[in-house]
C-alpha positions as YAML, in Angstrom:
chain: A
units: angstrom
residues:
- id: 1
  name: MET
  ca: [-11.90, 5.58, 4.31]
- id: 2
  name: ASP
  ca: [-9.56, 7.48, 1.81]
- id: 3
  name: LEU
  ca: [-5.92, 5.88, 1.94]
- id: 4
  name: GLN
  ca: [-3.48, 9.02, 2.39]
- id: 5
  name: PHE
  ca: [0.29, 8.99, -0.17]
- id: 6
  name: LEU
  ca: [3.52, 9.14, 1.04]
- id: 7
  name: GLY
  ca: [4.42, 9.06, -2.05]
- id: 8
  name: ARG
  ca: [3.27, 7.15, -5.47]
- id: 9
  name: GLY
  ca: [5.66, 6.53, -7.72]
- id: 10
  name: ALA
  ca: [6.70, 3.20, -9.52]
- id: 11
  name: ALA
  ca: [10.69, 2.04, -8.31]
- id: 12
  name: PHE
  ca: [12.20, 3.52, -11.77]
- id: 13
  name: ASN
  ca: [10.51, 6.51, -10.61]
- id: 14
  name: PRO
  ca: [11.98, 8.14, -7.60]
- id: 15
  name: LYS
  ca: [10.45, 11.97, -8.50]
- id: 16
  name: GLU
  ca: [7.26, 10.87, -6.86]
- id: 17
  name: GLY
  ca: [8.53, 8.41, -4.22]
- id: 18
  name: ASN
  ca: [7.56, 5.08, -3.81]
- id: 19
  name: ASN
  ca: [4.54, 4.02, -3.62]
- id: 20
  name: SER
  ca: [3.35, 4.16, -0.12]
- id: 21
  name: ALA
  ca: [-0.45, 4.35, 1.45]
- id: 22
  name: TYR
  ca: [-1.32, 5.24, 5.53]
- id: 23
  name: PHE
  ca: [-4.27, 5.88, 7.66]
- id: 24
  name: ILE
  ca: [-3.78, 6.90, 11.01]
- id: 25
  name: GLU
  ca: [-6.83, 5.92, 13.83]
- id: 26
  name: ASN
  ca: [-6.98, 6.21, 18.41]
- id: 27
  name: ASN
  ca: [-3.14, 7.91, 17.23]
- id: 28
  name: GLN
  ca: [-1.64, 4.49, 15.55]
- id: 29
  name: LEU
  ca: [0.02, 4.94, 12.54]
- id: 30
  name: PHE
  ca: [-1.33, 2.38, 9.86]
- id: 31
  name: LEU
  ca: [1.15, 2.14, 7.22]
- id: 32
  name: ILE
  ca: [1.71, 0.62, 3.54]
- id: 33
  name: ASP
  ca: [5.07, -0.73, 2.79]
- id: 34
  name: CYS
  ca: [8.19, 1.22, 3.38]
- id: 35
  name: GLY
  ca: [10.41, 1.38, 0.60]
- id: 36
  name: GLU
  ca: [14.22, 3.53, 0.92]
- id: 37
  name: SER
  ca: [12.15, 7.05, 0.74]
- id: 38
  name: ILE
  ca: [9.32, 6.59, 3.48]
- id: 39
  name: PHE
  ca: [11.00, 7.10, 6.64]
- id: 40
  name: GLU
  ca: [12.33, 10.21, 4.97]
- id: 41
  name: ARG
  ca: [8.79, 10.86, 3.97]
- id: 42
  name: LEU
  ca: [7.21, 9.71, 7.39]
- id: 43
  name: VAL
  ca: [9.34, 12.58, 9.07]
- id: 44
  name: GLU
  ca: [9.59, 15.72, 6.68]
- id: 45
  name: ASP
  ca: [5.54, 15.04, 7.13]
- id: 46
  name: GLY
  ca: [5.67, 15.17, 10.70]
- id: 47
  name: LEU
  ca: [3.19, 11.76, 11.02]
- id: 48
  name: LEU
  ca: [5.31, 10.51, 13.87]
- id: 49
  name: GLU
  ca: [4.74, 13.18, 16.39]
- id: 50
  name: GLY
  ca: [2.48, 11.55, 18.41]
- id: 51
  name: ILE
  ca: [1.79, 8.41, 17.21]
- id: 52
  name: ASP
  ca: [1.67, 5.13, 19.92]
- id: 53
  name: ALA
  ca: [1.93, 2.46, 17.62]
- id: 54
  name: ILE
  ca: [2.88, 1.62, 14.30]
- id: 55
  name: ASN
  ca: [1.15, -1.43, 11.72]
- id: 56
  name: LEU
  ca: [2.77, -2.18, 9.24]
- id: 57
  name: MET
  ca: [1.28, -4.19, 6.10]
- id: 58
  name: ILE
  ca: [4.89, -5.51, 3.23]
- id: 59
  name: THR
  ca: [3.04, -6.05, 0.24]
- id: 60
  name: HIS
  ca: [6.26, -8.22, -1.07]
- id: 61
  name: THR
  ca: [10.09, -7.39, -0.57]
- id: 62
  name: HIS
  ca: [10.91, -5.58, -4.02]
- id: 63
  name: SER
  ca: [13.09, -2.85, -2.54]
- id: 64
  name: ASP
  ca: [11.29, 0.35, -3.39]
- id: 65
  name: HIS
  ca: [8.52, -1.24, -0.58]
- id: 66
  name: VAL
  ca: [10.39, -2.67, 2.25]
- id: 67
  name: GLY
  ca: [14.16, -0.36, 1.67]
- id: 68
  name: SER
  ca: [13.58, 1.39, 5.28]
- id: 69
  name: LEU
  ca: [12.35, -1.09, 6.67]
- id: 70
  name: GLY
  ca: [15.19, -1.93, 8.79]
- id: 71
  name: THR
  ca: [15.12, 2.34, 10.37]
- id: 72
  name: LEU
  ca: [11.20, 2.12, 10.90]
- id: 73
  name: VAL
  ca: [11.04, -0.83, 13.21]
- id: 74
  name: MET
  ca: [14.54, 0.30, 14.71]
- id: 75
  name: TYR
  ca: [13.07, 4.45, 15.00]
- id: 76
  name: SER
  ca: [9.63, 2.22, 16.28]
- id: 77
  name: TYR
  ca: [11.75, -0.17, 18.80]
- id: 78
  name: TYR
  ca: [14.16, 2.87, 20.40]
- id: 79
  name: THR
  ca: [11.57, 6.13, 19.90]
- id: 80
  name: LEU
  ca: [8.18, 5.09, 20.62]
- id: 81
  name: ARG
  ca: [9.81, 1.90, 22.79]
- id: 82
  name: LYS
  ca: [7.87, -0.87, 21.98]
- id: 83
  name: PRO
  ca: [7.91, -2.75, 18.83]
- id: 84
  name: LEU
  ca: [6.93, -2.10, 15.84]
- id: 85
  name: ASN
  ca: [3.91, -4.21, 14.89]
- id: 86
  name: ILE
  ca: [3.82, -6.08, 11.57]
- id: 87
  name: VAL
  ca: [-0.34, -6.70, 10.10]
- id: 88
  name: MET
  ca: [0.30, -10.42, 8.96]
- id: 89
  name: LYS
  ca: [-1.89, -13.40, 7.08]
- id: 90
  name: ARG
  ca: [-1.94, -16.76, 9.22]
- id: 91
  name: ASP
  ca: [-0.11, -18.60, 5.97]
- id: 92
  name: ALA
  ca: [1.75, -15.25, 4.01]
- id: 93
  name: LYS
  ca: [4.47, -17.11, 1.73]
- id: 94
  name: HIS
  ca: [6.08, -13.70, 2.10]
- id: 95
  name: LEU
  ca: [7.25, -14.36, 5.40]
- id: 96
  name: PRO
  ca: [10.18, -15.93, 4.90]
- id: 97
  name: ASN
  ca: [11.74, -12.60, 2.43]
- id: 98
  name: ILE
  ca: [10.54, -10.26, 4.76]
- id: 99
  name: GLU
  ca: [12.59, -12.94, 7.82]
- id: 100
  name: LYS
  ca: [15.58, -12.52, 5.34]
- id: 101
  name: VAL
  ca: [14.88, -8.09, 5.12]
- id: 102
  name: LEU
  ca: [14.56, -8.01, 8.88]
- id: 103
  name: GLU
  ca: [17.80, -9.99, 9.55]
- id: 104
  name: GLY
  ca: [19.97, -8.39, 6.92]
- id: 105
  name: PHE
  ca: [18.91, -5.18, 8.87]
- id: 106
  name: GLY
  ca: [19.89, -6.23, 12.12]
- id: 107
  name: CYS
  ca: [16.80, -5.86, 13.63]
- id: 108
  name: THR
  ca: [15.94, -8.65, 16.31]
- id: 109
  name: PRO
  ca: [12.55, -10.60, 17.32]
- id: 110
  name: ALA
  ca: [11.96, -7.60, 20.14]
- id: 111
  name: MET
  ca: [12.41, -5.52, 17.86]
- id: 112
  name: TYR
  ca: [8.51, -6.30, 15.81]
- id: 113
  name: SER
  ca: [6.25, -8.31, 16.42]
- id: 114
  name: TYR
  ca: [3.74, -9.87, 13.65]
- id: 115
  name: VAL
  ca: [-0.03, -9.22, 14.63]
- id: 116
  name: ASP
  ca: [-2.06, -12.32, 12.86]
- id: 117
  name: GLU
  ca: [-4.58, -9.40, 10.72]
- id: 118
  name: GLU
  ca: [-8.07, -11.16, 11.83]
- id: 119
  name: GLN
  ca: [-6.82, -9.29, 15.69]
- id: 120
  name: TYR
  ca: [-7.68, -6.05, 14.34]
- id: 121
  name: ASP
  ca: [-11.01, -7.47, 13.37]
- id: 122
  name: SER
  ca: [-13.58, -4.81, 14.44]
- id: 123
  name: LYS
  ca: [-11.83, -2.82, 16.38]
- id: 124
  name: PHE
  ca: [-11.58, 0.29, 14.58]
- id: 125
  name: ALA
  ca: [-13.86, 3.04, 12.84]
- id: 126
  name: SER
  ca: [-12.03, 3.46, 9.66]
- id: 127
  name: PHE
  ca: [-12.06, -0.30, 8.63]
- id: 128
  name: GLN
  ca: [-14.15, -3.23, 10.01]
- id: 129
  name: THR
  ca: [-11.00, -5.96, 8.79]
- id: 130
  name: ILE
  ca: [-7.51, -6.38, 6.59]
- id: 131
  name: ARG
  ca: [-7.32, -8.74, 4.75]
- id: 132
  name: TYR
  ca: [-4.14, -10.12, 2.47]
- id: 133
  name: ILE
  ca: [-4.98, -11.45, -0.98]
- id: 134
  name: GLU
  ca: [-2.62, -13.25, -3.00]
- id: 135
  name: THR
  ca: [-2.04, -11.70, -6.03]
- id: 136
  name: ASP
  ca: [0.14, -12.32, -9.23]
- id: 137
  name: HIS
  ca: [3.78, -9.86, -10.09]
- id: 138
  name: CYS
  ca: [6.53, -11.59, -10.47]
- id: 139
  name: ASP
  ca: [7.82, -15.31, -10.51]
- id: 140
  name: GLU
  ca: [10.45, -14.23, -8.22]
- id: 141
  name: LEU
  ca: [8.22, -12.80, -4.66]
- id: 142
  name: SER
  ca: [5.57, -14.13, -3.22]
- id: 143
  name: CYS
  ca: [3.13, -10.55, -3.26]
- id: 144
  name: TYR
  ca: [-0.15, -9.20, -1.83]
- id: 145
  name: GLY
  ca: [-2.76, -7.13, -2.11]
- id: 146
  name: LEU
  ca: [-4.97, -5.23, 0.07]
- id: 147
  name: LEU
  ca: [-9.14, -5.50, 0.64]
- id: 148
  name: PHE
  ca: [-10.52, -3.34, 3.97]
- id: 149
  name: THR
  ca: [-13.74, -3.82, 4.59]
- id: 150
  name: THR
  ca: [-14.83, -0.58, 5.74]
- id: 151
  name: PRO
  ca: [-18.27, 1.61, 6.94]
- id: 152
  name: TYR
  ca: [-17.99, 2.41, 3.85]
- id: 153
  name: GLY
  ca: [-17.73, -0.16, 1.08]
- id: 154
  name: LEU
  ca: [-15.04, -2.56, -0.15]
- id: 155
  name: VAL
  ca: [-11.71, -0.70, -0.60]
- id: 156
  name: TYR
  ca: [-8.56, -3.24, -2.33]
- id: 157
  name: TYR
  ca: [-5.49, -1.97, -3.20]
- id: 158
  name: SER
  ca: [-3.53, -4.10, -5.21]
- id: 159
  name: GLY
  ca: [0.45, -3.72, -4.14]
- id: 160
  name: ASP
  ca: [2.55, -4.92, -6.95]
- id: 161
  name: THR
  ca: [0.27, -6.55, -10.21]
- id: 162
  name: ARG
  ca: [-0.18, -7.84, -13.06]
- id: 163
  name: GLU
  ca: [-3.44, -9.22, -13.02]
- id: 164
  name: ILE
  ca: [-6.76, -7.26, -12.93]
- id: 165
  name: GLU
  ca: [-9.08, -11.25, -12.20]
- id: 166
  name: PHE
  ca: [-9.41, -10.05, -8.32]
- id: 167
  name: VAL
  ca: [-10.95, -6.53, -9.46]
- id: 168
  name: LYS
  ca: [-12.93, -8.47, -11.80]
- id: 169
  name: SER
  ca: [-14.01, -10.83, -9.29]
- id: 170
  name: LEU
  ca: [-14.91, -8.01, -6.52]
- id: 171
  name: ILE
  ca: [-17.12, -5.20, -9.11]
- id: 172
  name: ALA
  ca: [-18.57, -8.87, -10.04]
- id: 173
  name: SER
  ca: [-19.62, -10.52, -6.50]
- id: 174
  name: GLY
  ca: [-21.53, -7.12, -6.49]
- id: 175
  name: GLN
  ca: [-20.23, -6.10, -3.11]
- id: 176
  name: TYR
  ca: [-20.23, -2.16, -1.92]
- id: 177
  name: ILE
  ca: [-16.71, -0.55, -4.15]
- id: 178
  name: ASP
  ca: [-15.29, 2.63, -1.93]
- id: 179
  name: LYS
  ca: [-12.35, 2.61, -4.17]
- id: 180
  name: LEU
  ca: [-9.66, 0.51, -5.60]
- id: 181
  name: TYR
  ca: [-6.19, 1.71, -5.62]
- id: 182
  name: ILE
  ca: [-4.70, -0.26, -8.33]
- id: 183
  name: ASP
  ca: [-0.54, -0.56, -9.21]
- id: 184
  name: THR
  ca: [-0.93, 1.90, -12.82]
- id: 185
  name: THR
  ca: [1.76, 1.82, -15.87]
- id: 186
  name: THR
  ca: [2.25, 2.87, -19.43]
- id: 187
  name: ALA
  ca: [4.49, 0.22, -19.65]
- id: 188
  name: ASN
  ca: [2.86, -3.08, -22.35]
- id: 189
  name: PHE
  ca: [5.32, -5.62, -23.78]
- id: 190
  name: PRO
  ca: [4.97, -8.83, -23.22]
- id: 191
  name: GLY
  ca: [6.32, -10.65, -19.51]
- id: 192
  name: ASN
  ca: [5.35, -7.12, -17.88]
- id: 193
  name: VAL
  ca: [5.12, -7.14, -14.37]
- id: 194
  name: HIS
  ca: [2.92, -4.39, -13.91]
- id: 195
  name: LEU
  ca: [-1.01, -3.55, -14.88]
- id: 196
  name: TYR
  ca: [-0.84, -1.86, -18.51]
- id: 197
  name: VAL
  ca: [-3.61, 1.31, -18.54]
- id: 198
  name: GLY
  ca: [-5.00, 0.38, -21.40]
- id: 199
  name: ILE
  ca: [-5.78, -3.22, -19.98]
- id: 200
  name: LEU
  ca: [-7.32, -1.37, -17.05]
- id: 201
  name: GLN
  ca: [-9.73, 1.33, -19.97]
- id: 202
  name: GLU
  ca: [-10.83, -2.31, -20.91]
- id: 203
  name: GLN
  ca: [-11.40, -4.52, -18.22]
- id: 204
  name: ILE
  ca: [-13.13, -1.94, -15.60]
- id: 205
  name: PRO
  ca: [-16.88, -0.91, -16.55]
- id: 206
  name: GLU
  ca: [-18.02, 2.49, -17.48]
- id: 207
  name: GLU
  ca: [-19.18, 2.56, -13.83]
- id: 208
  name: TYR
  ca: [-17.02, 1.98, -11.65]
- id: 209
  name: LYS
  ca: [-13.81, 3.47, -13.20]
- id: 210
  name: SER
  ca: [-14.75, 6.45, -10.95]
- id: 211
  name: LYS
  ca: [-13.30, 4.14, -8.28]
- id: 212
  name: VAL
  ca: [-10.13, 3.39, -9.60]
- id: 213
  name: PHE
  ca: [-6.87, 5.51, -7.73]
- id: 214
  name: CYS
  ca: [-4.05, 5.15, -10.04]
- id: 215
  name: MET
  ca: [-0.55, 4.70, -8.21]
- id: 216
  name: HIS
  ca: [2.58, 3.09, -8.75]
- id: 217
  name: ILE
  ca: [2.95, 5.81, -12.01]
- id: 218
  name: ASN
  ca: [6.10, 5.13, -13.97]
- id: 219
  name: ASN
  ca: [5.84, 8.49, -15.56]
- id: 220
  name: ASP
  ca: [3.96, 11.80, -16.54]
- id: 221
  name: GLN
  ca: [2.40, 10.39, -19.12]
- id: 222
  name: CYS
  ca: [0.75, 7.91, -17.34]
- id: 223
  name: ILE
  ca: [-0.86, 10.54, -14.78]
- id: 224
  name: GLU
  ca: [-1.86, 11.83, -18.44]
- id: 225
  name: GLU
  ca: [-3.78, 9.04, -19.94]
- id: 226
  name: ALA
  ca: [-5.36, 7.76, -16.39]
- id: 227
  name: LYS
  ca: [-6.93, 11.09, -16.10]
- id: 228
  name: LYS
  ca: [-8.26, 10.45, -19.54]
- id: 229
  name: VAL
  ca: [-9.57, 7.18, -19.85]
- id: 230
  name: GLY
  ca: [-12.18, 8.40, -17.11]
- id: 231
  name: PHE
  ca: [-9.70, 6.51, -13.47]
- id: 232
  name: ASN
  ca: [-8.42, 9.16, -10.38]
- id: 233
  name: VAL
  ca: [-4.80, 9.59, -10.06]
- id: 234
  name: VAL
  ca: [-3.40, 9.60, -6.51]
- id: 235
  name: GLU
  ca: [-2.18, 12.73, -4.77]
- id: 236
  name: THR
  ca: [0.72, 12.77, -2.05]
- id: 237
  name: GLN
  ca: [0.01, 15.80, 0.67]
- id: 238
  name: LYS
  ca: [2.96, 17.66, -2.09]
- id: 239
  name: GLU
  ca: [0.44, 17.57, -5.10]
- id: 240
  name: LYS
  ca: [-2.38, 18.60, -3.64]
- id: 241
  name: GLY
  ca: [0.17, 21.49, -2.33]
- id: 242
  name: GLN
  ca: [-1.23, 20.56, 1.55]
- id: 243
  name: SER
  ca: [0.82, 19.95, 4.73]
- id: 244
  name: PHE
  ca: [-1.02, 18.92, 7.54]
- id: 245
  name: VAL
  ca: [-1.28, 14.88, 9.76]
- id: 246
  name: LYS
  ca: [-4.79, 14.06, 8.61]
- id: 247
  name: LYS
  ca: [-6.21, 11.81, 11.88]
- id: 248
  name: ILE
  ca: [-9.69, 9.88, 12.36]
...
């Protein structure tokens, strides 16, 4: 499963747009996060045209990941004429924060629906399951990554994180891994809330480096350093020089 990216930048790297990924199947949009720039990018790229339903996964509630949540919810309700589906882990610790954000944006409960992640099991061709994986990003918020089981292997999307232990456990498990989308930064200091590219270089075995796709990049240097050590860097349609909607 190839995730497509609307933006690949960290919060303070607006040139690259807010980090957000998607795929489309059966006229349903599956979207990971919706930061400040994402609704505009969805419209510009024509991704809302012909869409029957929006399924949103939220990794955490920093504004570069939920800044256009209110607009997206209201678009689904008033334009698609149906509530937006928020795919959710049953006991998600970040649910209270999501509720506060929705309330603050003036979104009523009629405008969105929470759908348990297990409700999507074995219903789509591109994946069999979606599971939220709790991760460690910052002390102030509960944060999650996402693990997809697909016909081509496991696909992990780290969300914002400062820990690499789950990735290491996936590699050690012996399960076939298709892709690892990992938060990557050149910043390296005590208390860093993102994964330093040097740590990735040290901790990811050589044979798995081609499966790593760096995202949430903080600057151009991050792109250069990631590629230099053998990682991929995610690309948006802008970086690819393309303008089309990829549907499954």
